[in-house]
C-alpha positions as CSV (number, residue, x, y, z in Angstrom):
1,M,-0.1,0.1,0.0
2,N,1.1,3.4,-0.8
3,K,1.8,5.1,2.4
4,N,1.1,8.6,0.6
5,I,-2.6,7.8,-0.1
6,E,-5.3,8.8,2.6
7,T,-7.2,6.0,3.7
8,N,-10.7,5.7,5.3
9,S,-9.1,3.6,8.0
10,V,-9.4,4.1,11.9
11,I,-6.8,1.7,12.6
12,E,-4.1,0.3,10.3
13,F,-1.4,-2.1,11.1
14,R,1.5,-2.7,8.7
15,E,4.0,-5.6,8.7
16,I,3.3,-7.0,12.1
17,T,5.8,-9.9,12.8
18,K,6.3,-11.8,16.3
19,L,8.7,-14.9,16.0
20,F,9.4,-17.2,19.1
21,K,12.5,-19.4,19.7
22,E,10.8,-22.2,18.6
23,G,10.3,-20.6,15.1
24,R,6.8,-20.3,14.9
25,G,5.1,-17.0,14.9
26,I,3.2,-14.5,12.7
27,Q,5.1,-12.6,9.9
28,N,4.3,-9.5,7.9
29,I,0.7,-9.2,8.8
30,S,-1.0,-6.2,7.5
31,F,-4.7,-5.0,7.7
32,D,-6.8,-1.9,8.5
33,I,-10.4,-1.1,9.9
34,S,-12.4,1.3,8.0
35,K,-14.7,4.1,9.4
36,E,-17.5,2.4,8.2
37,N,-20.0,0.8,10.8
38,N,-18.7,-2.6,10.2
39,V,-18.3,-5.8,12.6
40,V,-14.8,-7.3,12.1
41,G,-13.5,-10.7,13.0
42,L,-10.6,-12.7,12.8
43,I,-11.0,-16.4,12.1
44,G,-8.2,-19.0,11.3
45,N,-7.1,-22.5,12.2
46,N,-5.9,-23.4,15.3
47,G,-2.1,-22.7,15.5
48,A,-2.6,-19.9,12.5
49,G,-1.7,-17.2,14.8
50,K,-4.9,-15.4,15.9
51,T,-3.9,-15.2,19.6
52,T,-0.4,-14.4,18.7
53,L,-1.4,-11.4,16.7
54,L,-3.9,-10.2,19.2
55,K,-1.5,-10.3,21.9
56,T,1.2,-8.4,20.0
57,L,-1.5,-5.7,19.0
58,F,-2.4,-5.4,22.6
59,K,1.3,-5.3,23.8
60,E,1.0,-8.6,25.6
61,Y,3.9,-9.6,23.6
62,T,6.7,-7.1,22.1
63,A,7.2,-7.5,18.6
């Protein structure tokens, strides 16, 4: 995404990475949440990194 373009996002996250010693984690996750009145969900298989992403975003883990 071109960083010079204005977006209608309330929240933007770009290239979030969290790696563990075991080598598992999340790599280069980017997304945004728009200003529209939308319900947003995060879904995926077990072990896909949903909890790791949320804990990283809320600073329970450091990136």
